[in-house]
C-alpha positions in Angstrom: 45.7 51.1 -25.5 43.4 52.2 -22.7 39.9 53.1 -23.7 39.7 56.5 -25.3 36.9 58.7 -26.5 38.7 60.4 -29.4 41.5 58.7 -31.4 43.6 61.0 -33.5 45.8 59.6 -36.3 48.5 61.4 -38.2 52.2 62.3 -38.3 53.9 64.5 -35.7 57.5 65.7 -36.2 60.3 67.3 -34.3 60.0 71.1 -34.9 62.9 73.4 -34.7 62.5 77.2 -34.3 65.3 79.8 -34.1 66.5 80.5 -30.7 67.9 83.9 -31.7 67.3 86.6 -34.2 68.8 86.8 -37.6 68.8 85.0 -41.0 68.3 81.2 -40.7 71.7 80.4 -42.2 73.4 82.3 -39.4 71.3 81.1 -36.5 73.4 78.9 -34.2 70.8 78.1 -31.6 67.6 76.2 -32.4 64.8 75.3 -30.0 63.3 71.8 -30.4 59.6 71.3 -29.9 56.9 69.2 -31.5 54.5 69.9 -34.4 51.6 67.9 -35.8 47.9 68.7 -36.5 46.4 65.5 -35.1 48.6 65.3 -32.0 47.7 69.0 -31.4 44.1 68.1 -31.4 44.7 65.1 -29.1 46.7 67.3 -26.6 44.0 70.0 -26.6 41.3 67.4 -26.0 43.3 65.8 -23.1 43.7 69.2 -21.5 40.0 69.7 -21.9 39.3 66.5 -19.9 38.6 64.2 -22.8 40.2 60.8 -23.0 42.3 61.2 -26.1 44.7 58.9 -27.9 47.2 59.5 -30.7 48.3 56.9 -33.3 51.3 57.4 -35.5 54.8 56.2 -36.2 58.2 57.6 -35.2 61.7 56.4 -35.7 63.6 54.6 -33.0 65.7 57.7 -32.4 66.0 60.6 -29.9 63.7 62.8 -31.9 61.0 60.1 -32.0 61.2 59.6 -28.2 61.0 63.3 -27.7 57.9 63.6 -29.8 56.1 60.8 -28.0 57.1 62.1 -24.6 55.9 65.6 -25.4 52.5 64.3 -26.5 52.2 61.9 -23.6 53.0 64.8 -21.2 49.7 66.4 -22.1 47.8 63.3 -20.9 47.3 61.7 -24.3 47.4 57.9 -24.6 50.4 57.1 -26.9 50.4 53.3 -26.6 49.2 53.0 -30.2 52.4 54.8 -31.6 54.6 52.5 -33.6 58.4 52.7 -33.2 60.0 52.1 -36.6 63.5 50.6 -36.2 64.5 51.5 -39.8 63.0 54.8 -40.7 63.7 58.2 -39.0 61.3 60.6 -37.3 60.3 63.5 -39.6 61.4 67.0 -38.7 60.9 70.5 -39.9 62.3 74.0 -39.4 60.1 77.1 -38.9 62.0 80.1 -40.2 60.9 83.7 -40.6 57.9 83.5 -43.0 58.6 80.0 -44.2 58.6 76.3 -43.1 61.0 73.6 -44.4 59.9 70.0 -44.1 62.2 67.0 -44.0 59.7 64.1 -43.9 60.5 62.1 -47.0 61.0 58.5 -46.0 59.9 59.2 -42.4 58.5 56.5 -40.2 55.0 58.0 -40.4 55.1 58.2 -44.2 55.3 54.4 -44.3 52.0 53.9 -42.4 49.5 52.0 -44.5 46.2 50.1 -44.4 47.7 47.3 -42.3 47.7 49.7 -39.4 43.9 49.4 -39.3 44.1 45.9 -38.0 46.1 47.2 -35.0 43.6 49.9 -34.0 41.6 49.4 -30.9 38.3 51.2 -31.6 36.5 49.7 -28.6 34.8 52.6 -26.9 36.1 55.2 -29.4 33.4 57.7 -30.2 35.3 59.9 -32.7 38.2 58.9 -35.0 39.9 62.1 -36.1 42.4 62.8 -38.9 43.2 65.5 -41.4 44.1 66.2 -45.0 47.7 66.2 -44.1 47.9 62.4 -43.7 46.8 61.4 -47.2 49.2 63.9 -48.7 52.3 62.4 -47.1 52.6 59.3 -49.2 50.6 56.8 -51.3 50.5 54.3 -48.4 49.1 57.0 -46.1 46.4 57.8 -48.6 45.5 54.1 -48.8 45.4 54.1 -45.0 43.1 57.1 -44.9 40.7 55.6 -47.4 40.7 52.3 -45.4 39.8 54.2 -42.2 36.9 55.9 -44.0 35.7 52.6 -45.5 35.8 50.6 -42.3 32.5 49.9 -40.5 31.5 52.6 -38.0 29.8 50.7 -35.4 30.3 53.0 -32.4 32.4 55.8 -33.8 32.2 58.7 -36.2 34.9 59.9 -38.5 36.1 63.5 -38.1 38.1 65.1 -40.8 39.8 68.5 -40.9 40.8 69.5 -44.4 44.0 71.2 -43.2 45.1 72.4 -46.7 48.9 72.4 -47.2 49.7 73.5 -50.7 53.3 72.3 -50.6 52.2 68.7 -49.7 49.7 68.6 -52.5 52.0 69.9 -55.2 51.7 67.6 -58.2 49.0 65.5 -56.5 45.3 65.1 -57.2 43.6 67.6 -54.8 40.2 66.0 -55.7 41.1 63.5 -53.0 40.4 66.2 -50.4 36.9 66.6 -51.6 36.4 62.8 -51.7 37.5 62.4 -48.1 35.8 65.6 -46.8 32.6 64.3 -48.2 33.0 60.8 -46.8 33.5 61.9 -43.2 30.7 62.2 -40.6 32.0 65.5 -39.3 34.1 67.8 -41.6 35.9 71.0 -40.7 37.3 73.3 -43.3 38.5 76.9 -43.4 36.7 79.2 -45.8 40.0 80.3 -47.1 41.1 76.7 -47.7 37.8 75.9 -49.5 38.3 78.9 -51.7 41.8 77.8 -52.6 41.0 74.2 -53.2 37.4 74.3 -54.5 36.8 77.8 -55.6 34.3 78.9 -53.0 34.4 80.0 -49.4 30.7 80.5 -49.1 29.1 78.1 -46.5 26.2 77.3 -48.8 28.5 76.7 -51.8 30.8 74.4 -49.7 27.7 72.4 -48.5 26.7 71.9 -52.1 30.1 70.5 -52.8 30.1 68.4 -49.6 26.6 67.0 -49.0 27.8 63.9 -47.2 28.9 64.9 -43.7 26.2 65.0 -41.0 28.0 68.0 -39.6 29.9 70.5 -41.6 31.9 73.3 -39.9 33.3 76.2 -42.0 35.9 78.2 -40.1 35.8 81.8 -41.2 38.9 83.2 -39.5 38.5 86.2 -37.2 34.9 86.5 -38.3 33.7 83.3 -36.7 32.4 79.9 -37.8 29.3 78.4 -39.4 27.9 75.0 -38.8 25.5 73.1 -41.1 24.0 70.0 -39.6 21.7 67.3 -40.8 18.5 66.6 -38.9 18.8 62.9 -38.0 15.0 62.4 -38.1 14.4 63.8 -41.6 17.8 63.8 -43.2 17.4 67.4 -44.2 19.8 70.2 -43.3 18.8 72.3 -40.3 19.3 76.1 -40.5 22.9 77.1 -40.5 24.3 78.4 -37.3 26.9 81.2 -37.3 28.8 82.2 -34.1 31.3 85.1 -34.2 34.8 84.5 -33.0 36.2 86.2 -29.9 38.3 89.2 -30.2 41.9 88.2 -29.5 45.2 90.0 -29.3 47.1 87.4 -31.4 50.5 86.3 -30.4 50.9 83.3 -32.8 48.3 81.9 -35.2 49.8 78.5 -35.7 47.7 75.7 -34.1 44.5 77.7 -33.7 42.6 75.5 -36.2 43.6 72.4 -34.3 42.6 74.0 -31.0 39.2 75.0 -32.5 38.7 71.4 -33.7 39.4 70.1 -30.2 37.1 72.5 -28.4 34.3 71.7 -30.9 34.8 68.0 -30.6 34.8 68.1 -26.8 31.6 70.0 -26.7 30.1 67.7 -29.3 30.9 64.7 -27.1 29.3 66.5 -24.2 26.0 66.9 -26.2 26.1 70.7 -26.2 23.9 72.8 -28.5 25.3 74.0 -31.9 26.0 77.5 -30.6 27.8 76.3 -27.6 29.9 73.8 -29.6 31.0 76.6 -31.9 31.8 78.8 -28.9 33.8 76.0 -27.3 35.9 75.9 -30.5 36.4 79.6 -30.5 37.4 79.6 -26.8 40.1 77.0 -27.3 41.3 78.6 -30.5 41.6 81.9 -28.6 43.8 80.2 -26.0 46.1 79.0 -28.8 46.3 82.4 -30.4 47.6 83.8 -27.2 50.7 81.6 -27.0 53.8 80.8 -29.1 53.1 77.1 -28.4 50.8 75.0 -30.6 48.8 73.9 -27.5 47.6 76.4 -24.9 46.2 75.8 -21.4 42.4 76.0 -21.4 40.7 78.8 -19.6 39.4 78.1 -16.0 36.2 76.1 -16.0 34.1 78.9 -14.4 35.2 81.4 -17.1 34.4 78.9 -19.9 30.9 78.1 -18.3 30.2 81.9 -18.1 31.2 82.5 -21.7 29.3 79.5 -23.1 26.2 80.8 -21.5 26.7 84.5 -22.2 24.2 86.5 -24.2 25.3 87.7 -27.6 26.4 91.1 -26.5 28.5 89.8 -23.6 30.2 87.3 -25.9 30.9 90.0 -28.6 32.3 92.4 -26.0 34.7 89.9 -24.4 38.3 90.3 -25.5 41.2 87.9 -24.8 44.4 89.8 -24.1 47.2 90.0 -21.5 
């Protein structure tokens, strides 16, 4: 694996969406694409100019090769992806108002702590994963715990809660709090926190998660709040809230992953808290304007102008067309 700045770990699957209107049981044409939170983050990062890698497992089958090729096409290093000769690539179908997963026994679900020995963390500054990975299987939970317990000599661990109720059905959701509190940088939606922990209030979430040096609460179309610890004193700095851009939404899927990528890219660049949140909003807005999970970033000059804009200019800007 070539040296990367951000290494993302988690399952990606072949995604099929209807190619025509009508009830799913009558659809004859399906369009194949790729879906996966961590690979979405990696692809967004690569398009933003960050050297990103993705680690996972796929089957030795056409769907697995298609998934890896699609992620690599965005400029992501995929040399750490394992090709499983026995297990298949997971897949899912996105129907009108619902999603059906077929991932039981998938190659990625067999990932376990032994994968840690294969990871090349030399030069990696951020290791990113999400709450989807530990929910897939017991071995994936063990892998996630091993990742969090491993020494962090040069890298920080980033964790996006990514609450998926179907995946956690019958499982101990306390694991999500355990992992979210053990990360260096945690992202969570206020709606997710409300569903899992009973509070969507930033102060309340911080009380539940005192561990991360950086905590980001995504508050949907309202904006996002960041609470960060002062490295000198260990005390929390004042919370920073930045409103989201106004966007004519085409498709909301993938916006959270895009926000994470924009925020992480700006964090690596040493930007201020406000500019880091704005960078997240900008990439999320791009995602909201496309049917794809990953959207092409805005031109550099537009991004620079908006990152530096005064509050009124930022609030008045709308992404449409």
